[in-house]
N, C-alpha and C positions, 0 to 999 in steps of 0.2 A: 504494500500500500504506500510505502514511503516514496517509491519511484513515481507512482501516480501523483502524489502530492507535489513532487519535485517538477514533473512535467507541467502540471497545472500552474505551479508557481512561475515557471519560465514563460508560459503563455500569458499569464497576467502581467508579467514584467514588461511585455510589449505595450501594454495599455498606458503606462504612465508617460513615456515619451510622446505617444500620440496625444495624450491630454495636454502636455506642455506645448505641442505644436498647435493644437486647437486654441490654446490660450494666447497665442501670438496675434490672433485676430480680435479686434475690439468687440465685435458682436458675439463672440464665443469665449471671451476671456474667462469669466467666472465658471462657466460650464466646463471648460478645459481644465481649469485648476481643480475643480471638484472631481473630474474624471481621473486626473493624475493622482490625487491623494487617495481616492478609493482604490485604484488599481495598486498603488504602492502598499496600502494596508493589506489587501487580500494577498498579494504576492509575498509580502514579508511573512504573513501568518502561515501560508502554505510552506514556505521555505523553512520556517521554524518547525513545523510538523515533520517535514522530510528529514531534517537534521537529527531527529531522534535515532535514526537507524542508518543514515548515510554519512560517511566522513565529511567533515566541514569543507575541506578543500575540494572534494569531488562535487558536493552539493552546490557550492558557490560557483564553480566553473561551469557546471551544467546549467544552472539557473541563469547566469549571465550569458552563456553561449546561446541558449534558446532565445533569450531576450534580444541579444545583439543580432542574430540571424533573422529573427522574426521582424524586428524593427527595420532592418535593412530591406526586407521584402515589402513591408507595408510602405516604406518610403518610396520604393521603386514603383509599386503598383498604384498608390493613391496620391502621392505627393510629387511625382515627377522627378525624383532624385536621379542623379546621373548613374549610368551603368557603364561598365566596361568589363572586358574579360578579367582583368586584374582584380576588380572589385568582387566579381563572382568567385574567383579563386580564393580571395581572402575569406569570404564567407564559408566556402567549402573547407578551408583549413580549420576554421573555428568549429564547424560541425564534426570534422574528422577528429579534432582534439577531444571534443565532448564524447564521441563514441569510443575513443581509445580509453578515456577515463572510466567509462562504464564497463568495458570489456576487461580492463586490467584489474578488476576487483578480485 
């Protein structure tokens, strides 16, 4: 169950940078801040649950890896962030590192 908590924590980790991005526009400023804070709280709580049975270094790396890769994807798909082969390779390396941490248990 700890790995389920950790994956969910990583997915919720994607929400707070999106909330901060929303907060950059005056018409969605307060909603964006509320979204960011809510996602931070849920993500942090789920990470706390996951760390009961998963080593802290592994949990943190997986949590941030999912968040970083997911946020990159949201940025590309919804915010027009730039893409290049090198940027995709960087995300692939992040994912590869997360998978290696999981398998090296």
